N, C-alpha and C positions, 0 to 999 in steps of 0.2 A: 609432594607440595610442602612449601614452607609454612611453618605456624602464622596464621592470620596475626594481623596488627591488633585487633581486637575481635572478640567473638561477641555479636550481639544476641543476647538470650530474647526471644519472641515472648510478648505477652498479648491478650485478646485484643489490646488497643494498637497494635503494631502495624496494620495494614497498610497506611499511608506512607510509614517509612520503608516498607519493604523495596520498593523498585531502588532507591539509592543504596539501600544496605547491601543488596544481591550484586551490586557491582564491585564491592569492595571484597568479598570472600565468603566463606560458607556462613550460614545462619543456624543457630541452634535453637531448634524447634521442640517445645516439650509434646510428648508422645499424645496427650489429650488435646493438642491444637491441630496435629497434622489434617485431620477432615477439613478445616477451616481453612487454613493456610495453603496448602498445595497446589489448589486450583488457581490460585493467585500467582503463584511463582512462574517468571519467564523459564523458557527452555533452557537457559544458559545457568539457572540459578543452582547454587551448591549449597547442600544442608546437612547438619547432624541431627540425630535424634535424641533428646535428653530421655532416657528410657529406664533409668535406676528404679522407678517406682511402677514401671509397667508389668502387667501379669500376661502380657502377650507373647507370642513368639517373636522373640528378639531378632532373629536370623532374616525373618520377613522384611524387617524394616530395610536392611542391606540390600536384599534380592530388590526392592522396590525403588532402589534409588538413593538410600542416605549414603554419604561418602564414610560416615563413622557413626557409632552409637555410645552415648554415656552410659554407664552401666555402674551397678554396686559392686563391692568386693565379691558378694555371694555369686552374683551373676558372672562376674568374670570368670569364677571357678566353673562354673556350669559350661560356660562356651570354650573353654581350654580346649585346643586340639579342633574345633570345629569352625573357628572364625581365624584369619590371620590377624596376628596381634595389631597390625597397623590400622586395623578398622576399629579398634577399641579404645575408648578412654574410660578409666577408673575414676569414679567419684568418691573422694575421701574428706574426713574433716580434719581439724587441726590435732586430735586426739590420736589419730591414725598415721600421722605423718612418720612415725618411726618405722612402720613398715613398708614406706614408700619404695626402698630399694628391692626389697623381695618382690614388689609388684611388677618390676621392669622385666621381668621374664615372661610374662603373659601379656604386656601391653607396651604401646609406645606412647601414650599419652596420659597424664594424670591432672584432674580437675579437683583443685582444692579449694574449699571454702574455709577462709581464716581471716582473723581480724589482722594478721601479720603478712606483709608482703613477702612473697617467697619466688624464687627464680630456681631453675634446674642447678644453675652453679651453686646458690646458697644451700641447696639440700644434697649436693654430691652427687647429682644425677647425670649421666651422660647419654646423649642418643634418645632423649625423651622430651616430648612436647609437655610444658606447663601450663594449664591454664587455672588464673586465679581469680576468684570472685571474693571480694571483701563486703561485708555488711554495711548497708547505709553510708556509700562514699558520699562525698560532695563533689558536684559537677565540676566546680573551678579547680579541684585538686587532680581530676582524672587524667588530663592531658599529661601531667608529670608522671603520674604513675605508670600510663602506657609507654611512655617513653623510657623510663627506668627500669620496667620489666622485660624490655626486648633482650634476647629473642624469645622470651614466653609471652603469653597471649592473656590480657585481660578480659573476663567475661563481664558485659555492661548489658544490663536488663534495659528493654526497649522504653521503660518508662521514663530512663533518665538521658534518653537521646532525642534529639529534634532536627528536622533538615532544616536548619538555620543557619545563615553565614558565620554566627559568632556564639559562643559559648554564653550561656545566662547563670544566674546563681541557681537557678532549678533544673537545666538541662544542658548537656554536653552537645556542642554541633557534631554532627557526623562527619563532617569535613575535617574539622580540627582533629578529632580523635584519629582518621586515618593519618593525616599529616604530621602527628605527632612526632614519629621518629625520623621523618624526613631532614636531609641536611643538603646544603649547595655549597659546591667549592667554586661557584662563579662570583665574581665581583658583584653583579647585578642581582644574585640571590636566585636565578632561574634554575630550574631542573629539566635537562634534557629529557624529551620525551619521545619514544618511538611509538608510531602509530601504525597499527596493523589491523588487517581486514578481517572481520568474521566472516564476511560472504566467501572468502578464497581462502579458508584455513589458516589464518593467522599469518598470511604474507604481508610483509612491511610495506605501508603505502608512503612513508616518509619519515623525516626527524623534525620536530618541532620543538618548542619550549613551552613550560608551565611556570605559574606562578601560584602561590597560596589562592589569590583570589580567583585564577581561571579554573584550578582544581575544584575550588568550592561550588563555582557557578556549574561546572561540567556535572558534579556528582548530583546536585540538585535539581538540574534540568534534565539529565540522562541524556545530554548531548555534547558534541565534540567543541569544547571551548578550550582555547590555548592563549598564550602570550606573546604577541609580536613584540621583537625587539625593538620595533621602530613606531609602532601603531597603538600598543597598548592591547586590550583584550580582543581576541579574534574568535569572534562566534562563525565556526565554519558553516558557508553555505547560507549566512545571512543575507548576502546580496545576490550570489550566484545561483541559489536553490541547492547547491550540492550539499545539504545537510547530510550530519553523520547522527545514527542512534547509538548511544554509548552501550556497550555489552558488559564491558569490564574495566577496572582500573587497578594496576598494579605496581608493586615497588620491588626495585632490583635488590640483590642480596647485600649490597652497600649503602641501600637506604639513599642513594644520591641521584637516581633517574626512575623514570615511570614509564610505563607501557599502557597506552588506551588500545583496547580493542572495541572496534566501532564496525556498525553496518554502514557502509557508504552508499549514499545516494545520488543521483544526478549525474554530471559529467564526469565524476571521478574527483580523485583527492589531488592531483597535480594540477597547476596552472597551464602545464603543455598538454599537447593531445595524447596522452598516454595514461594508462592505469594507473602508474604507480610514478613516485619520484626517482624510483631506481630503473624506470623503464617498463616494457610490457608484462603481461602474465606468460605463464609458461606451466608445461605439465600439466596436472589434473586442474588447477585453476583455470587455465587458457581453454583446456577441452570442455569444463562446464559453461564458461561464459560463451564459447562457441555454440554450443549446443542450445544454450536458452536463447540466443539470437536466432539460432534456424527453426527452433518452434515457433517464434513469432512470426519469421519471415519467410520460410520456404514456401515456395508456389503450391497450391492446391494440386494434388494428384501426382505431384513429383516423388521420387523415391525417397528423399529426405522426409517430406511432410508424412509419408506413408509409415516411416518408421515410428512417428510420434501418434498415430491415429489407427494405425492397423496392428492390433495386438498379437493377431497371429503371426504376421510376418515379424515382428520384433522377438516374439518368442522362438520363433524358428532359428533367427540369427543368433540369439543367445545360446540356444542348445548347441548350435552348430560350431560357435565359437569356443565353447565350454568343452566340447569334444576334442576339438583340435588342439587346445591348450594340454589336454590330458595326453594326448598322442604325442605331444611334442617332446623331444629328448636333449638336443643340444641348448646351451645357454641363449643363442642367439633366438633358436626357434620358440623357446618357452618365452622369452621377452618379447618376441614379436604377436604370438598368439594371445599372450597375456594383454597385451595393448589393445588387441581388438576386441576381446572380452569385455574389459573396462570401458571401452567406447559404448558399447550396445548395453552393457548394464546401466551406466550413466545416462544413456539416452531413456531408458526406462525410467530411471530416477525423475529426469526432468520433466517427462511426459507427465508425471503423477504430482509434480510440483515439489518434489524431494530434491533438496540441495546437498552438496557435499557436506556441509555443516550439519545437516539433517543427519547423515550417515554416521558422521564422526560422533555426535550426541548419542546415538544408538548403539556404537561401539563403546562409548565411555560407560553407557547404561549397563551392556552386557557385562563389562569388566567389573561392575561394583556386584554382580551377583555372587553370592557364596554357595547358593544349591546349584549343582549342575546336573543337568540331564544325562543319560547313559549316551556313550559317544559313538554309537553305532550309526549307520545310514539308515534312512528311513526304508521300511520294508520294499517298497516298489522299486526303489533303485539298488537294494541288495539283489532282488531279483532279477533285475536288468542287466547287471553286471556279472552275477555269479549263476544266473540261469537256473536258480532253485528259489522257490517261494519260502519266505521267512514269515513266521506268525508275528505279527505285530505284538509288542509288549504294551501293555496297559501305562499310560503316563501317570507317575505319582501326583496327586493334587499337592501343590505348594500352599501351605497355609497363610493366610493373610490376618493380621489382627484387624479386629473389628473397627479400631480406632485409626486405621490406615486408610484413606479414600483410593480404594482401588480405581483409576481412572480407565474407564471403558474406552479403549481406543478407536471403537467404531463410532462412538456418538459425536453427533454433529450438534456443536455447541458454541455459542457466544461467549467472549468475555464480558465481564461487567465490572463497571466501577460505581462509585458513590460520589456525585459531583462535588459535594460538600465537603468530603475528606481529602480533595486535591488541592494542592496550593496553586498559585497564579500560573507558575510555569507548567505544570502538570496539566492544568486544563487547557493552556494553549496548545500542548503536545497532543493531546488528543483530538485537536480539530485539524491537524496535519493529514494531507493526503501523501502517497507514494509520489517522491520526485520522478518525473519522466525526463530521461536524458534526450531532449529533442534535438540538441546541436548534434550528436552522433548520428541519429536517424537523417537528419537533413543532408549530412555527408554522405549517406548511403544511396538516397534518392537524386542527389544531383547527376550522376551520370545518367540514370534513366529519363529524367526530365530533359536533359540536354541532349540526348541522343532523339528525343522526338521532335525537339525543336530544330536539331539540324536535318534530320533524313525526313522529317515529315510523315507521310501515310506509309512509306516503305518501312521507316523504322519502327512505327506504330504496329503493322502488320506482323514483322518479326518477333516483337515482344509478347505480341498477342499469341502467337505460335509458341513461344518459350515458356511464358508464364501461365497461359490459361489453355495449352494444349489444343488450341482452335485456328486450324489453316483456313483463313479468310482472305478472299478475294477483294473484299472491301469491309472497313470496320463501320460502315454507318449504313443506317436503314433509315428510310424517308417515309412521311407518309403517303398515302393511306396504309395504315397497320391494319394487317390481317385480323377479324375477329376470331378469337381462340374457338373451336368446336367444343360441345359438350364433354367429349372424352377427353380433351387437354384440359378444360376448365370446368369442373362440375357446376351445376346449376347453383347449387347451395353456396359454393364457394363465390361464385359470381354476384349473387344476391348479398352475400356479405360484404363484400367490395363496394357493391351499390350503395348501402346502407352508410357504411364509413365515408365514402366521397361524398355522400349528399351532406353528411353531419357536419363535416370538415369544411366543404364549401360554404354552407350557410354560416357558420362562425366566422370564417375568414371574410365572407360578403359584407358582414356586419362591422369589420374592423376597418373596411376602406373608407377613406376620406369623400364625401359626397360633394363638398364643393369648397372653393378657395377661402382661406382667412383673409378678410380685410380689415384694416384698423387705421383710422386717421389720427395720426399721433401728435398733429396740431394743424391750425387751419392751413389747408393748400398742401398738405404733406401726407400722401396716403401709402400705406405699406402692405403688402399682400405675401401670403405664402400659398403656393400650390403643389401638388403632388403629380409626379410623373413615374411611369414605371422604368425600371433599369432595361435597357432595350434588349440585352442578351444575357441569359442567365444558364449556367450549367448546374445539373442537380445530379450528385453521385448516390446512386443505388447499390449497395453492396451487394453480390450475387455469387455466382459460379455455383456451388452446391446447395447455397442456401436460397430460400424463396422469401423475398422482403417486400411484399406490394404495399405493406403499411408505411414504409419510408417513401416509395413512389407517391403515395397519397399526400403524405406530410408535406413534401417540397414540391410537387407538381400542381396542386390545388392553390397553394397561395399566387405561385407564379402565375396562373392562370388567371385568376381573380385580380392581381395585380396590373395585368395587361400587357405582360412583357412579349415582344413580337418573336423574340427567338428561344426557345426553350431546349436545350440539349441534355438529354437523360444519358449519362453513363453508367453501364453497367457490365460485369465481366460476363462473356457469353460462356455456355456450355460447351464441352468439347465436339459437340456436332455444330457448333456456330450458331445455334439459336440462342434465345434467352427466355426465361421462364414465361409461360401464358399469364401468369396473374400479373407481371411487371407489363407485359404488352398491353393488357387489358387496361390498366392503369393509365398507361401513355396515352391510350386513345382517349380516354376519358378526360384526361387533363390537357388536351391539347397540346402534347409534346411534338415538337417541330422536326426532332431529330434524335435518333437513338444512336449513342456511339457504343459499339460493342467492344469494350475495352475496360479494364478495371486497373486498380493500383495507381502508383505514381505515373505511369505511362498515360493514363486516362485525364489526370489532372493535368499534366503537362500540353496534352492535345488541346483541351477546353482553354488553357491559360494562354497559348500563343496561336493556337489554329492551325489547320495544315489546308491542304487544297481541298480535302472532302469535310474536315470538322470545322464547324463555325468557331471564331473566336468568341469567347464570352467575356463579360465584364464582372461578374460576380459568380464564385462557385459556393455551393452548399451540399451538405451533407455529411453524414459519419463514415466512418472506414477504420481500418487498421492503421499500425503505425506507418506504414508506408504511405498510406493516403493524407493521413495527418501531417506527415513531415512535408509532403510535396505542397500541400495547401499553403503551410508557413513559407516553404520556399518561394513560391510563385508571387505570395503577396507582397513581399520584401523585394521583388525584381521590377525596377521602373520600366523595364522593357515589356513586361507583361501587361503591366496598367489593369491588375485584376484585384478585387477584394474577395474575401471569406466571410462565411456566416460568423464563425466564434470560434476561440480556441476549443479542441475537444480532449476529452479525458475519459477514464472508465466509467460506467453507469453507476448511479448512486441513488439511494433512497434513503430518508429519515423517517422515521414512524414515531409520533407522538402518541403516547397510550396511557389512559387513566384508568380507574377501577371499574368503568363501565365497559372497557373493551373486551372484545371477544377472542380469546387466544387463539382460536382457529383463524381467523381473520388477520390478526396481527402476523402471525407466522407467516400466513400465506403470501402477506404483501412483502414482508422482508424476503422470502425465496424468489419473489416473482424477479427482483434485481440481481439475487444471488446466483441465478442461472445463466446470466448474461455472461460472465466471464469470471476467471480465477482473481481478477484484480478489481471486481465490483465493490464499490464502498456501500457498507450496510450498516445502518446505525438504529437502534431503538432508544427512545428516552421514555422512561417509564415515571410516572408521576405517582409517589405515594402507593407503589404497588406492595402488596401483602408478598411474604416469601411463597404462598401458595397459588397466588395468581402468577408471580414470574417463573416459578417452577412449571405452572401449566403451560405459559407461551414456550419456556424451553423445551418442553416435551413435544409440543406441536412442531416445533422447528425440526426436532429430530425425526420424527414419524413422517412429515410431509416432504423432507427432503430426501429420505430414503426411497419414497415411491416415484422419485422424478427420474427420467431418462438421463437428465444430466446432472445426476447426484455428484459425480465425480467434481464437476465444476463448481455446485453450490457448496460443496464440502469444504473445498479451499477457500473460496471466498467467506462462509460463516466464519472459519477458523479465525480469519483476521479481521472480524466484524466486532462491534461494540455494543453493549447495553450500558447506557449511562442512567443512573437512579438519581431522581431529583424530588424535591419536596413539594413543589406547586407547579401551575400552568405557567406562570410568569418566567420561572427558572426555566422551564423546556424550551418555551417561545424564543427567549433569550440565547439559549445555547443554538437552537436551529438557526436564528438569524445569524449567529457569529459563523457557523459552519455554511451557511448557504446552500441547502441542497439542489440538487437537480429535479428531484421528486419530494416532496412533502405529503405526508399521509397523516390526517388528523383524526384517532380514536379517541374522541373526547365526548363528555357528556353535553357541552355546548359547544360543539366543533364550528359552528358557523359563527358565533359571536367570536371566536377566536382569530378569525381570518382578518381583521381589521388590525392585527397586531403584527402580522406577517410582513417584514421589510424585505428579505433576501430568500428567495426559492424560486427555481425555473418555473414548477407548475405545482398547485397544492389540490390535494384530493380530500374533499370534506366529508367526514362521516365514515360510519361503518359500511356503506353499501356504495362506496365510490372507490374501487379498488384502482390502482395504477394502471392495470392492464386497459381499462377504458379508454384512458387517454392516449395509451400506446396505439390503440386501434382506431376506435369509431366514436368517441364520445363528441369530438369536434374540434377540441383543443389540439395544438401541436405538439408532437412528442420529441421535434429536434430542440433541446434544451441544452442550456451552459452547465457545465461541470467543473470539478475541481476548485469550487468557490467562486467561479466567476459570476454566479447569479448575484454577487453585489453589484458587479459593472454592466452585465448583459442581459438581454431580454432572449426568450426563447424565440424561434423562427416564429414569423407571423406576416401579415399581409404586408405590412410596412418594410419588412426587410428586403422586399423585392421592389421597393420604390425609392424615391429620392423626393426631398423638398427643394423645390426653387423658390427665391423670394424675389419680390419686384416693389419698386418704389416709384410713385408718380409725385412730381412736384411742380405745382404751378406757380406762376411768375409771382403771384402775390405771396406765395408759399416760401419762395426762395427769399424773397426781401427780409422775411422773418428768421428764417433758417440760417440764410447764407452768412452773415457776420458771425455766429459762432463757428460755423465749419472753417472759416478763413482763419479764425483766431487760434483754433487748435492744430491747424496744418502748420501754422507759423511756429507754434510752440515746438512742435515735432522736427521742425527745420525741413519740411516738404513743401519748398515754395510752390511746385508746379502745380500740387493739389490746391493749394490755396488760390492761385491764379485762375484756375479752371472756373472758380465761383466768382472771382473779381470781374472778370470780362462780363459776365452774364449781369451782375448787379449794374455795371457800368453802363450796360445797354439798357437796362430798366430805368435809370435815371433821367 
């Protein structure tokens, strides 16, 4: 890699600058700070270790991920022949400059501490990277120094840097430091910029332009910001939602073009329906995209789905293809079998939440190792191939310096940030959720919904057989529903359902409006508002291999209480055509009038348009996978369907606010109760003035409890993307929560009940240490169908009124019209609606 434009030397106060600095090149980290700094680095961050005063094993720094180490001349001699010279930078002072040429036999980098600016050329050195550090430079002079030193690099202590748009008398702007050497050959002064996808191994997404202003904002916000030649600053995804996380920014060899590596969210980079401005994906990138889609969308029980869920099946396929690759002889055979092995190997990766980028990073990390293990195969494979047992050799222990934070790969741990150390843009960034590509999913569900609409019950039965593996003569089950036997539904489960049903019904009955609102707005003018049930509703209960009676309760009970005449409960059947006895029992309790034995987009289509057997509904409720969510969004926008939906849906969320009184065991359990829902679950802990010991206790409990869960693999992936936000006061915590607008908010506070009055945005609040979110999910009485993705700012959770509508009425007496009428006439005339005015005039004339 080329010499960085400048090399930031981290100090203990550099934490807030690391995200921006990591975009631009390697960081120089003193060995004494490694333990504190490494956990906060992103997976893509590069770093050198300043180790010239370290007494630890220097090679271990390289083995554990450092690209290079800075060493003294004495250390350089010790490492000769053990470490490639490209991995070593020797640090010398001004008095040692005379020996610089001799050092080039053992290193390709020289770090000079001098009061005079030196370059490789001025020192008569070739093929050497020079890093220069001047004592006490002025921030206003640094930009010129950086520019004049190229291609050598200037070492800048982070105490002199700031994430600011412009340099001040005390601090150098990070962006200005990076842009110091850049030039433009365009009349408008813009820089051509290639945007590449970190999601897909650096594949180019498109060509755009950048300005100094756009690059500065991009670096400081760590998002994709460019310069439109017509419209000024272009913040990618600001209106479309297709935002970009910035991974790195680089400068080309001529210093007149840039490359941005980004993680692209949403519908993609191009304005056309394709992955990139240069067309679609191909090769491994296309395969990765296909497999990720199949993981989400493959029907339960299908061969494709089993590859992701049946570890024995996938293991057999990988072993089978590996053997066939080893047996292949011709070029064509080797390529064919290698492609099969790559397919199943990447399937394994995707099933574990591992991307191609993760694999590339692992390869890069392996390439950085200096210490190598013996190159023999493992004993069991030696024996398998050669037919003779081989005594395993003991693996040498590789020393790790105490100051180096050995990251335990198996530890389940959240990231953490201190809110006060983040600038405004950084605070906004941590409020963001993953962007869902809803348009692409809607395109996928259109053919399914359209088939139900055109073919009716026949199409519905065919797709139930295709997706749910159930061959039905009818998709509809009508009451009276059979009562499950004790063998089908144990008595203790039945009693638990009864408790949940009673509590939920009690709370939702209390929500119902008992009488009309009647107001006399002026003498002779009476206005009223009264409630009526939505006549026909559909409730979707995910099923198949899962059992979710709680969802049936949360949707069926308010529909029953609201007085809906038609309640269609849709749930996927099991392969034998039955549905779970738990859901059947709830359907009977809740007065469901029709059970639709179908799932996915086809069930949503059947309820939205109706068939001969399936009643058409006026509003559809309930959670589901991407297919269900996309189908709901599709039909609500079709005027032919005339159907509403409950609310936008997204991954499950919890935000926990905890202070010094919180129990680490309880806090961890609450975080994990949402993390186990799915790898995309959103889990946030806001800690108020927590001591390091208290925070460590919570983190330890997260790790311990997660590893005891049956769904530990899912929880691990969710927790890895989750966040601990550290604040100083309760007010700060609640303000952050109100901005985040979580689905579930849990208050582990000394005065938890007092804090509720300040909560403005949340789906449901769980108050105090003994109010776990699980109670609301199942049986306390509140509804667990809640707004996600920040929609708690605008939406309520499902409640009795969700299944009802309000109608208003007005009664105007003749005397009332005499008083009100002239005002109505005047307003109608002002709007130019003469017929409106006339409808009042003729009545007023009759009253004269």
